[in-house]
Backbone bond lengths (Angstrom), bond angles and torsions (degrees), N, CA, C in turn:
res aa  C-N    CA-C-N  psi(-1)  N-CA   C-N-CA  omega(-1)  CA-C   N-CA-C  phi
1 M - - - 1.444 - - 1.525 108.75 -
2 K 1.319 116.46 127.18 1.453 120.89 -179.37 1.517 109.98 -76.44
3 K 1.313 115.47 148.14 1.460 121.42 175.98 1.517 107.88 -114.23
4 Y 1.317 115.47 135.08 1.448 121.97 177.06 1.517 108.01 -120.76
5 I 1.302 115.38 144.53 1.456 119.04 174.63 1.519 108.78 -131.08
6 T 1.298 114.24 155.71 1.452 120.77 171.89 1.508 106.07 -107.23
7 L 1.327 116.64 116.77 1.456 120.23 177.86 1.514 107.23 -80.66
8 G 1.280 114.66 111.38 1.463 120.13 -178.39 1.503 110.11 -178.87
9 L 1.298 116.63 -159.63 1.451 125.36 -171.02 1.515 114.38 -52.41
10 I 1.300 119.79 -57.59 1.456 121.87 -170.36 1.519 112.03 -66.71
11 V 1.302 117.99 -49.89 1.458 120.92 -175.93 1.522 110.74 -64.09
12 L 1.321 117.77 -44.22 1.460 120.02 -179.41 1.520 111.15 -64.30
13 A 1.331 117.49 -38.74 1.462 120.45 -179.71 1.525 110.80 -67.23
14 I 1.331 117.95 -40.75 1.464 121.45 -179.14 1.517 111.20 -64.43
15 V 1.296 117.37 -41.92 1.457 121.14 -177.44 1.523 110.94 -75.64
16 G 1.313 117.37 -19.52 1.452 120.54 177.25 1.506 114.38 85.21
17 I 1.309 118.09 23.30 1.456 121.43 179.35 1.526 109.06 -67.62
18 G 1.285 117.24 -32.89 1.454 121.21 179.96 1.509 109.66 137.84
19 T 1.293 115.90 -168.49 1.457 120.10 -177.24 1.516 109.63 -111.34
20 Y 1.297 116.73 59.16 1.447 121.92 -177.92 1.520 108.48 -116.26
21 F 1.338 116.62 105.82 1.450 121.22 -168.87 1.520 111.30 -130.08
22 T 1.317 113.97 163.33 1.458 120.14 169.14 1.520 106.73 -118.12
23 K 1.326 116.15 169.51 1.465 119.29 179.83 1.523 111.23 -71.21
24 S 1.310 118.57 -24.86 1.456 120.46 -179.07 1.521 109.94 -114.01
25 S 1.304 115.20 158.87 1.453 121.52 177.77 1.514 108.27 -116.82
26 K 1.334 116.35 162.24 1.454 118.65 174.26 1.525 108.02 -133.13
27 V 1.305 115.21 145.46 1.453 121.20 179.42 1.518 108.13 -94.46
28 V 1.330 115.70 132.31 1.449 121.40 -176.47 1.527 109.04 -124.40
29 D 1.338 117.51 132.03 1.456 123.11 172.12 1.527 105.81 -84.91
30 C 1.335 117.09 107.51 1.463 118.46 -173.53 1.522 113.56 -115.58
31 G 1.312 118.69 -0.65 1.460 120.31 173.99 1.515 113.62 79.44
32 T 1.328 118.42 -94.47 1.462 122.49 -174.20 1.525 111.54 -96.31
33 D 1.359 115.31 166.32 1.464 120.37 176.82 1.525 110.91 -57.36
34 E 1.322 117.16 -42.19 1.464 120.87 -178.56 1.528 110.55 -64.10
35 N 1.324 116.82 -43.49 1.461 119.83 177.62 1.529 111.25 -63.92
36 C 1.336 116.22 -37.81 1.468 120.05 177.88 1.525 109.77 -62.55
37 F 1.323 116.45 -44.70 1.465 120.32 179.09 1.528 110.29 -60.34
38 N 1.315 117.53 -44.17 1.462 121.28 -179.55 1.534 111.36 -63.09
39 E 1.332 117.38 -40.15 1.466 121.40 177.07 1.534 110.33 -61.42
40 I 1.312 115.22 -46.07 1.464 120.36 -179.86 1.523 109.96 -61.39
41 R 1.307 116.68 -45.43 1.461 121.75 -178.57 1.533 110.59 -61.53
42 Q 1.319 117.31 -45.93 1.465 120.52 -179.54 1.534 111.37 -62.62
43 E 1.324 116.18 -42.68 1.469 119.96 178.81 1.523 110.39 -63.52
44 G 1.322 117.06 -41.90 1.467 121.06 178.07 1.516 112.07 -62.41
45 L 1.323 117.48 -40.98 1.461 121.07 179.84 1.522 111.37 -66.20
46 K 1.339 117.14 -37.80 1.467 120.27 177.57 1.532 110.22 -62.00
47 R 1.305 115.95 -43.96 1.456 120.44 -178.83 1.522 110.88 -68.41
48 Q 1.315 115.96 -37.32 1.459 120.91 -179.94 1.528 111.13 -61.02
49 E 1.312 117.52 -37.61 1.464 121.65 179.89 1.522 111.55 -59.09
50 K 1.342 117.42 -39.12 1.454 120.79 -179.83 1.529 110.89 -59.55
51 F 1.342 116.52 -40.95 1.452 120.35 -175.14 1.520 113.11 -74.29
52 K 1.344 118.13 -11.06 1.461 120.02 176.32 1.526 111.10 -69.72
53 D 1.322 117.36 -19.94 1.456 121.95 175.49 1.533 107.06 -77.87
54 I 1.323 116.75 107.97 1.463 122.44 -174.93 1.525 111.37 -56.19
55 N 1.313 117.55 -45.07 1.466 119.70 -178.01 1.521 111.71 -64.75
56 Y 1.323 117.20 -36.83 1.464 120.92 176.00 1.529 109.78 -61.28
57 S 1.330 116.06 -47.86 1.468 120.50 -178.68 1.525 111.52 -64.74
58 I 1.326 117.27 -40.31 1.465 120.42 178.02 1.527 110.18 -61.74
59 G 1.326 116.36 -45.24 1.463 120.44 178.89 1.519 112.20 -58.97
60 I 1.312 116.82 -43.23 1.469 121.41 179.17 1.519 110.35 -66.18
61 L 1.331 117.30 -48.04 1.468 121.33 -176.48 1.520 111.88 -59.99
62 E 1.309 117.33 -43.62 1.460 120.62 -173.47 1.524 113.45 -82.84
63 D 1.327 118.35 -9.02 1.460 122.69 -178.44 1.527 109.80 -94.60
64 Q 1.328 115.82 103.42 1.466 120.07 -176.93 1.520 113.36 -70.37
65 T 1.337 118.20 -6.67 1.463 119.66 176.23 1.529 111.63 -85.17
66 Q 1.336 117.24 -11.54 1.474 121.08 177.12 1.528 109.65 -71.28
67 S 1.315 116.74 156.95 1.463 120.24 178.03 1.527 109.08 -65.04
68 K 1.318 115.54 152.58 1.463 117.93 -179.31 1.525 111.17 -64.89
69 E 1.335 117.02 -31.04 1.460 119.73 177.94 1.529 111.31 -62.72
70 M 1.315 115.86 -43.44 1.473 120.34 177.70 1.521 110.45 -63.92
71 R 1.319 116.15 -42.30 1.466 119.73 -177.96 1.530 111.23 -67.32
72 Y 1.331 117.24 -37.31 1.473 119.37 176.28 1.529 110.78 -67.16
73 G 1.311 116.87 -36.72 1.461 120.06 175.77 1.519 111.01 -62.18
74 A 1.319 116.16 -42.21 1.464 120.74 178.52 1.527 110.55 -65.89
75 E 1.331 116.78 -42.23 1.478 120.69 178.64 1.515 110.26 -59.64
76 D 1.315 115.88 -44.93 1.469 121.19 -179.38 1.533 110.55 -61.68
77 A 1.313 116.86 -45.21 1.473 120.88 -179.73 1.521 111.00 -65.25
78 L 1.324 117.56 -42.94 1.463 120.65 -179.66 1.520 111.35 -68.97
79 C 1.312 116.89 -34.84 1.469 120.64 178.43 1.527 110.79 -61.57
80 E 1.313 116.65 -35.39 1.462 120.25 -179.56 1.524 112.76 -65.76
81 V 1.337 117.53 -25.81 1.468 119.64 -175.05 1.527 113.61 -117.00
82 E 1.325 118.31 -2.13 1.459 119.91 -170.28 1.518 114.04 -62.97
83 T 1.330 119.06 -27.28 1.462 119.17 179.27 1.526 111.72 -70.73
84 K 1.349 116.83 -19.78 1.470 121.03 -178.47 1.524 112.71 -109.32
85 N 1.317 117.74 -5.99 1.463 120.49 -172.72 1.525 109.50 -134.35
86 I 1.324 116.83 111.22 1.465 121.48 -175.94 1.527 111.90 -64.35
87 E 1.334 118.24 -34.11 1.470 119.87 179.03 1.525 110.31 -65.15
88 A 1.327 117.26 -40.44 1.471 121.07 177.83 1.523 110.06 -63.58
89 F 1.337 116.49 -46.37 1.472 120.52 178.67 1.524 110.47 -59.92
90 N 1.324 117.31 -47.34 1.468 120.42 -178.34 1.527 111.91 -61.35
91 S 1.313 117.38 -39.35 1.458 120.87 178.60 1.531 111.03 -64.05
92 L 1.323 115.77 -45.68 1.466 119.91 177.51 1.530 110.17 -60.59
93 L 1.317 116.71 -42.06 1.460 121.06 -178.82 1.528 111.29 -65.31
94 I 1.331 117.37 -39.60 1.468 121.47 178.48 1.531 110.48 -60.08
95 V 1.326 116.62 -48.01 1.469 120.07 -178.12 1.527 110.17 -68.82
96 F 1.333 117.35 -42.04 1.467 120.43 178.84 1.524 111.09 -59.32
97 S 1.317 117.53 -41.40 1.471 122.08 -174.91 1.526 113.69 -80.70
98 N 1.322 117.75 -8.82 1.461 122.20 -176.93 1.533 110.51 -81.08
99 K 1.319 116.58 101.96 1.470 120.55 179.47 1.528 112.54 -68.96
100 E 1.324 116.73 -12.99 1.465 121.51 177.92 1.530 111.61 -91.79
101 E 1.320 117.37 3.92 1.472 121.90 179.53 1.524 109.36 -55.96
102 K 1.345 116.09 127.99 1.469 120.17 -176.26 1.527 112.60 -77.98
103 E 1.312 117.87 -14.88 1.470 122.21 -178.37 1.541 108.80 -116.81
104 P 1.355 117.23 86.20 1.475 119.56 -175.16 1.529 113.57 -60.06
105 N 1.318 117.87 -31.98 1.470 119.44 179.71 1.523 111.86 -65.11
106 L 1.320 116.81 -24.79 1.462 120.46 175.92 1.531 109.31 -66.10
107 R 1.313 116.49 -38.93 1.471 120.23 176.68 1.529 110.35 -64.15
108 Y 1.332 117.60 -39.21 1.474 120.17 176.99 1.529 110.08 -62.72
109 A 1.329 116.15 -43.76 1.474 120.39 -179.19 1.527 110.84 -61.08
110 I 1.311 116.59 -39.21 1.467 120.18 178.69 1.523 110.16 -67.69
111 A 1.321 117.07 -41.07 1.467 120.05 177.32 1.529 110.39 -60.13
112 I 1.317 116.87 -41.21 1.465 120.76 178.19 1.530 110.24 -65.18
113 C 1.317 116.68 -38.57 1.469 121.28 175.64 1.529 109.76 -57.70
114 F 1.331 116.51 -47.82 1.462 120.38 -179.90 1.533 110.76 -60.94
115 R 1.325 115.90 -42.08 1.468 119.41 179.11 1.523 110.79 -64.77
116 D 1.321 116.91 -49.82 1.470 120.79 -176.78 1.522 112.05 -61.84
117 N 1.332 116.46 -33.87 1.461 120.94 179.37 1.532 112.27 -88.62
118 K 1.339 115.57 2.20 1.474 121.14 -177.20 1.529 110.00 48.96
119 E 1.326 113.37 50.89 1.460 122.17 -172.73 1.525 110.61 -82.26
120 L 1.321 116.67 92.52 1.463 121.93 -177.48 1.526 112.46 -71.40
121 R 1.329 118.03 -19.37 1.474 120.00 176.09 1.524 111.34 -66.04
122 A 1.321 117.52 -18.56 1.464 121.39 -177.40 1.525 113.07 -95.60
123 V 1.320 117.65 1.67 1.474 120.81 -174.91 1.521 111.96 -56.69
124 D 1.330 118.65 -46.45 1.466 120.12 -178.81 1.527 111.67 -60.86
125 A 1.322 117.14 -41.00 1.472 120.58 178.30 1.532 110.55 -66.64
126 L 1.327 117.03 -38.62 1.473 120.20 177.81 1.527 110.28 -65.16
127 I 1.317 117.00 -43.95 1.472 120.11 178.51 1.523 109.93 -63.24
128 H 1.308 117.37 -41.66 1.470 120.86 177.78 1.538 110.46 -60.10
129 A 1.325 117.09 -35.78 1.466 121.45 -178.82 1.528 112.62 -69.99
130 L 1.324 117.80 -10.30 1.471 119.66 174.31 1.528 111.01 -63.45
131 N 1.331 117.26 -16.59 1.464 122.41 178.39 1.521 112.50 -104.20
132 D 1.314 117.57 13.03 1.464 122.29 -178.51 1.528 110.79 -61.48
133 D 1.313 117.37 152.36 1.470 121.65 176.42 1.524 111.74 -68.56
134 D 1.319 117.21 -26.31 1.461 123.46 -177.47 1.538 110.14 -83.48
135 G 1.327 116.15 113.04 1.461 121.19 -178.71 1.517 113.06 -59.83
136 M 1.330 117.25 -36.95 1.469 120.08 178.76 1.524 110.45 -65.83
137 M 1.330 117.02 -37.37 1.462 120.02 176.94 1.524 109.98 -63.83
138 R 1.333 117.08 -45.08 1.467 120.22 179.08 1.530 110.14 -59.30
139 Y 1.329 116.14 -44.08 1.459 121.59 179.73 1.530 111.10 -60.08
140 K 1.336 116.01 -51.43 1.474 121.03 -177.17 1.529 111.66 -62.49
141 V 1.326 116.39 -42.26 1.460 120.03 -178.63 1.530 110.46 -67.57
142 A 1.320 116.91 -40.74 1.469 119.76 176.84 1.528 109.75 -60.19
143 Q 1.313 116.04 -42.80 1.469 121.16 178.27 1.535 110.35 -59.69
144 M 1.311 116.45 -47.09 1.472 120.74 -177.44 1.523 111.96 -64.67
145 L 1.323 116.31 -41.82 1.465 119.37 179.65 1.528 110.35 -63.65
146 G 1.325 116.70 -36.41 1.463 119.89 175.95 1.516 111.97 -67.06
147 E 1.333 116.06 -44.62 1.467 120.15 179.63 1.524 111.75 -62.01
148 L 1.336 115.94 -34.77 1.464 120.27 179.13 1.533 112.38 -84.18
149 K 1.350 115.55 -7.22 1.470 122.10 179.94 1.533 112.01 54.60
150 I 1.326 114.89 51.89 1.454 121.61 -178.13 1.537 109.71 -83.40
151 Q 1.322 116.81 106.39 1.466 122.37 -178.98 1.532 112.05 -59.32
152 K 1.294 116.75 -36.67 1.463 122.48 -179.10 1.534 111.54 -60.66
153 A 1.332 117.74 -18.82 1.466 122.04 -177.17 1.524 113.11 -88.63
154 V 1.334 118.88 -4.93 1.464 120.73 -174.54 1.531 111.81 -58.74
155 T 1.311 118.21 -53.25 1.474 120.15 -178.01 1.528 111.68 -63.13
156 P 1.341 120.10 -47.19 1.472 118.61 177.07 1.541 112.80 -60.62
157 L 1.331 117.23 -36.43 1.469 119.52 177.72 1.531 111.17 -69.49
158 E 1.319 117.42 -35.58 1.476 119.95 175.66 1.520 110.13 -64.24
159 N 1.328 117.31 -40.06 1.475 120.84 175.85 1.528 110.43 -62.81
160 M 1.311 116.27 -41.55 1.459 120.72 177.91 1.527 110.66 -62.39
161 L 1.308 116.13 -42.36 1.466 121.39 179.41 1.530 110.96 -59.80
162 K 1.301 117.06 -38.12 1.475 121.45 -178.33 1.525 112.77 -81.82
163 N 1.330 117.29 -33.74 1.473 119.26 -164.97 1.520 117.10 -118.71
164 D 1.329 119.80 -11.88 1.466 118.57 -174.76 1.522 110.56 -65.71
165 S 1.304 116.59 143.13 1.465 122.66 -177.34 1.534 113.19 -75.21
166 E 1.337 117.76 -16.79 1.464 120.61 -176.62 1.532 110.88 -108.08
167 E 1.316 115.05 127.73 1.471 120.38 -178.34 1.531 112.43 -61.03
168 T 1.334 117.28 -40.29 1.473 119.26 -179.27 1.520 111.47 -63.64
169 V 1.324 116.69 -34.92 1.462 120.81 178.79 1.530 109.48 -70.45
170 R 1.330 117.51 -40.97 1.466 120.54 177.38 1.529 110.77 -62.37
171 T 1.328 116.68 -41.28 1.474 121.14 178.00 1.521 110.42 -62.97
172 R 1.331 116.61 -42.03 1.469 120.59 178.16 1.530 110.67 -64.02
173 A 1.333 116.91 -39.29 1.464 120.91 177.60 1.524 110.12 -61.03
174 A 1.332 117.33 -42.70 1.471 120.97 178.93 1.522 110.58 -61.92
175 R 1.326 117.24 -45.09 1.469 120.32 179.40 1.527 111.46 -63.07
176 S 1.318 116.23 -40.80 1.463 120.05 179.67 1.523 111.28 -65.92
177 L 1.321 115.92 -40.74 1.465 119.59 176.76 1.524 110.92 -61.05
178 E 1.319 116.63 -40.66 1.455 120.84 177.52 1.533 111.41 -62.88
179 M 1.331 115.61 -38.62 1.471 119.85 178.58 1.539 111.10 -64.91
180 I 1.323 115.57 -37.44 1.467 120.19 -176.56 1.528 111.43 -78.55
181 T 1.337 116.31 -46.70 1.467 120.30 -170.41 1.526 113.78 -97.51
182 G 1.322 116.98 -25.99 1.463 120.07 -174.16 1.530 112.72 84.35
183 N 1.337 117.20 -1.21 1.462 122.72 179.25 1.519 110.74 -94.39
184 S 1.329 116.60 156.37 1.462 121.19 177.43 1.518 109.69 -84.35
185 Y 1.323 116.62 136.16 1.477 122.71 178.87 1.518 111.02 -121.09
186 R 1.319 118.05 17.99 1.483 119.75 -179.15 1.494 111.28 -110.14
């Protein structure tokens, strides 16, 4: 029995090759499961090479007309180098700070990148995002500031605790304040 695969978003994500995609997919007759896996891996590695070019990744990330899969691939590649490359950091910061961004989950992914990399250059942008229109963004950013124990965030988090319209966000602000100060806010 012949096996066919579609090299594209779903198969690459399931196998864990990464988030390196093109806008089109191609169907490959690969025979066995092992051959299918090897085809997927080779295609993923080819795509991964493109994202190593910082300028290519920046162009993809900042272009809202690109597919979200391409933009997530660019975000992932830039996140890997942003602590060593100011252009990568600046690009991530531009997209994170853009309240008109059409893909809100991309902003969450960038915030997580900043947290995971303990990116202190992004603290002001994270604190500013505590006032975002998106309640989930406010929640996630409050969580990250608490995890990073950012002292500068205490007053903005106290304001959030008193004034945010969403109870879950206020609760998250209290927990983050406790993480930073060691005091109870409940």
